[in-house]
C-alpha positions as CSV (number, residue, x, y, z in Angstrom):
1,X,-1.2,37.1,-152.3
2,X,-4.2,38.3,-150.4
3,X,-7.3,37.1,-148.7
4,X,-9.9,35.8,-151.2
5,X,-12.9,38.1,-151.4
6,X,-15.9,37.3,-149.2
7,X,-19.5,38.4,-149.7
8,X,-20.2,41.3,-147.3
9,X,-22.5,44.1,-146.6
10,X,-21.4,47.6,-147.6
11,X,-19.6,49.7,-144.9
12,X,-21.6,52.6,-143.5
13,X,-18.6,54.9,-143.9
14,X,-15.4,54.8,-146.0
15,X,-12.8,52.8,-144.0
16,X,-9.3,51.6,-144.7
17,X,-9.1,48.8,-147.3
18,X,-7.4,46.5,-144.8
19,X,-10.4,46.6,-142.6
20,X,-12.8,46.0,-145.5
21,X,-11.0,42.9,-146.7
22,X,-10.1,41.4,-143.4
23,X,-12.0,38.3,-142.3
24,X,-11.4,35.1,-140.4
25,X,-10.7,32.2,-142.8
26,X,-10.6,28.5,-141.8
27,X,-9.1,27.2,-145.0
28,X,-5.4,27.4,-145.3
29,X,-2.8,26.3,-147.8
30,X,0.2,24.0,-147.0
31,X,2.6,26.9,-147.6
32,X,5.0,27.7,-144.8
33,X,5.5,31.3,-143.6
34,X,9.0,32.7,-143.5
35,X,10.4,34.2,-140.3
36,X,10.8,37.5,-142.3
37,X,7.1,37.5,-142.9
38,X,6.1,36.5,-139.3
39,X,8.4,38.9,-137.4
40,X,6.5,42.1,-138.4
41,X,3.2,40.6,-137.1
42,X,4.6,40.5,-133.5
43,X,6.3,43.8,-134.0
44,X,2.9,45.3,-134.8
45,X,1.6,43.7,-131.6
46,X,4.5,45.1,-129.7
47,X,3.7,48.7,-130.8
48,X,0.1,48.5,-129.5
49,X,-1.2,51.0,-126.9
50,X,-1.7,49.8,-123.4
51,X,-2.7,51.1,-119.9
52,X,0.4,52.8,-118.3
53,X,2.3,51.2,-121.2
54,X,2.3,47.9,-119.2
55,X,2.2,45.9,-122.4
56,X,0.4,43.0,-120.7
57,X,0.6,40.5,-123.6
58,X,2.6,37.4,-124.2
59,X,2.4,35.0,-127.1
60,X,3.6,31.4,-127.6
61,X,4.0,30.6,-131.3
62,X,4.1,27.1,-132.7
63,X,4.8,26.0,-136.2
64,X,3.0,23.2,-138.0
65,X,5.0,20.0,-137.9
66,X,6.5,20.8,-134.5
67,X,5.6,18.9,-131.3
68,X,4.4,22.1,-129.7
69,X,2.0,22.7,-132.5
70,X,0.3,19.4,-131.8
71,X,0.3,20.2,-128.1
72,X,-1.6,23.4,-128.7
73,X,-3.8,21.8,-131.4
74,X,-4.9,19.3,-128.8
75,X,-6.1,22.1,-126.6
76,X,-8.7,23.2,-129.2
77,X,-12.2,22.0,-129.4
78,X,-12.7,19.1,-131.9
79,X,-14.5,21.5,-134.3
80,X,-11.6,23.9,-134.4
81,X,-9.0,21.1,-134.6
82,X,-10.7,19.9,-137.8
83,X,-9.5,23.0,-139.7
84,X,-6.8,24.7,-137.6
85,X,-4.5,21.6,-138.1
86,X,-3.8,23.0,-141.6
87,X,-2.6,26.5,-140.4
88,X,1.0,27.3,-140.7
89,X,1.1,28.7,-137.2
90,X,-0.9,28.4,-134.0
91,X,-0.4,31.1,-131.4
92,X,-1.5,31.1,-127.8
93,X,-2.4,34.7,-126.6
94,X,-1.9,35.3,-122.9
95,X,-2.7,38.2,-120.7
96,X,-0.5,39.3,-117.8
97,X,-3.0,40.1,-115.1
98,X,-1.0,42.4,-112.8
99,X,1.1,45.5,-113.1
100,X,4.7,45.3,-112.2
101,X,3.9,46.7,-108.7
102,X,1.6,43.7,-108.1
103,X,-1.7,45.6,-108.4
104,X,-4.4,44.0,-110.6
105,X,-4.6,45.4,-114.2
106,X,-8.3,45.2,-115.1
107,X,-7.4,46.5,-118.6
108,X,-5.1,43.5,-119.4
109,X,-7.6,41.7,-121.5
110,X,-8.5,44.9,-123.4
111,X,-4.9,45.6,-124.1
112,X,-4.2,42.1,-125.2
113,X,-7.1,42.4,-127.6
114,X,-5.7,45.6,-129.0
115,X,-2.3,44.0,-129.7
116,X,-3.9,41.1,-131.5
117,X,-5.9,43.5,-133.6
118,X,-2.7,45.2,-134.7
119,X,-1.1,41.8,-135.4
120,X,-4.2,40.9,-137.4
121,X,-4.0,44.0,-139.6
122,X,-0.3,43.5,-140.2
123,X,-1.0,39.9,-141.2
124,X,-3.8,41.0,-143.6
125,X,-1.4,43.5,-145.2
126,X,1.0,40.6,-145.8
127,X,-1.7,38.5,-147.4
128,X,-2.1,36.2,-144.5
129,X,-5.3,34.9,-142.9
130,X,-5.9,35.1,-139.2
131,X,-8.6,33.3,-137.2
132,X,-8.9,33.9,-133.5
133,X,-10.5,31.2,-131.4
134,X,-12.2,31.2,-128.0
135,X,-12.8,27.4,-128.4
136,X,-9.9,25.9,-126.5
137,X,-9.2,24.5,-123.1
138,X,-7.4,27.2,-121.2
139,X,-6.6,24.9,-118.2
140,X,-5.0,22.3,-120.5
141,X,-3.0,25.0,-122.3
142,X,-1.8,26.4,-119.0
143,X,-0.6,22.9,-118.0
144,X,0.9,22.0,-121.4
145,X,2.9,25.2,-121.8
146,X,3.7,25.7,-118.1
147,X,2.1,29.1,-117.9
148,X,2.7,30.6,-114.4
149,X,0.1,32.1,-112.0
150,X,-0.8,35.7,-112.8
151,X,-1.0,35.0,-116.6
152,X,-4.2,33.9,-118.3
153,X,-4.4,32.1,-121.7
154,X,-7.2,34.0,-123.5
155,X,-7.3,32.8,-127.1
156,X,-5.6,30.7,-129.7
157,X,-4.9,32.2,-133.1
158,X,-4.5,30.3,-136.4
159,X,-2.3,32.0,-139.1
160,X,-1.6,30.9,-142.6
161,X,-2.0,31.7,-146.3
162,X,-5.7,31.4,-147.2
163,X,-6.7,28.3,-149.1
164,X,-9.8,27.0,-150.8
165,X,-13.0,26.2,-148.9
166,X,-13.1,22.8,-150.5
167,X,-10.3,21.8,-148.1
168,X,-12.7,22.2,-145.2
169,X,-15.2,19.6,-143.8
170,X,-18.5,19.9,-145.5
171,X,-20.3,21.5,-142.6
172,X,-17.7,24.4,-142.5
173,X,-17.6,25.2,-146.2
174,X,-21.0,27.0,-146.0
175,X,-19.8,29.2,-143.1
176,X,-16.6,30.0,-145.0
177,X,-18.6,31.3,-148.0
178,X,-21.3,33.1,-146.0
179,X,-21.3,36.9,-146.2
180,X,-19.7,39.0,-143.5
181,X,-22.3,40.6,-141.2
182,X,-22.1,43.5,-138.8
183,X,-24.6,45.2,-136.6
184,X,-25.4,48.8,-137.8
185,X,-23.7,51.7,-136.0
186,X,-27.1,52.8,-134.5
187,X,-27.2,49.5,-132.5
188,X,-24.1,50.4,-130.5
189,X,-23.1,54.1,-131.0
190,X,-25.1,56.4,-128.6
191,X,-24.9,60.2,-128.1
192,X,-24.8,61.8,-124.7
193,X,-26.7,59.0,-122.9
194,X,-27.5,55.3,-123.2
195,X,-29.8,54.2,-125.9
196,X,-29.9,57.5,-127.9
197,X,-28.6,56.9,-131.3
198,X,-25.8,59.2,-132.3
199,X,-26.2,61.5,-135.3
200,X,-23.0,60.0,-136.5
201,X,-24.9,56.9,-137.4
202,X,-26.6,58.7,-140.2
203,X,-24.8,58.0,-143.5
204,X,-24.2,61.3,-145.3
205,X,-23.1,59.7,-148.5
206,X,-25.4,60.1,-151.4
207,X,-27.4,57.0,-152.2
208,X,-26.5,55.4,-155.5
């Protein structure tokens, strides 16, 4: 099983197929995910790089049908609730804000993002869809899951086997089928100083 193809622009360079096919679905099937399939996702997160190897990430995983799943679902915006309720798993991603010596770790959010990126690629390799959400009430999540001071709920992640767009509310079906879009490299990759496009942004591949 794999993610259904999604219309997209062509990459400006040859990249790994997992990166090409990965996208963020909202439609999921009713199929449950076995622990044997889920465990490697968090192992991939575990092996992520981090500043001073602080590994400032924590996750709370909740399975559809469990009371904790409903608690986390209730922290989402109504728009996200409308489709995330069908995911097999909802995960709360949390950043630990200080090093063990008590000093602030200003890279904690960056490192949490890296670990979730690795989790996402491992999930893609397993044929799972992953959709990360900023649309949730962090204060409510902190209260509902008793998250201590010094830890910040950053995002919620829906994970499941990808389903058909027809399962979505009408207003979301169009977004599900819309092409993937990315800014060109020249918009963000500079050489030697700000605003000067890098020569690397020029695609050397022959035009077809």
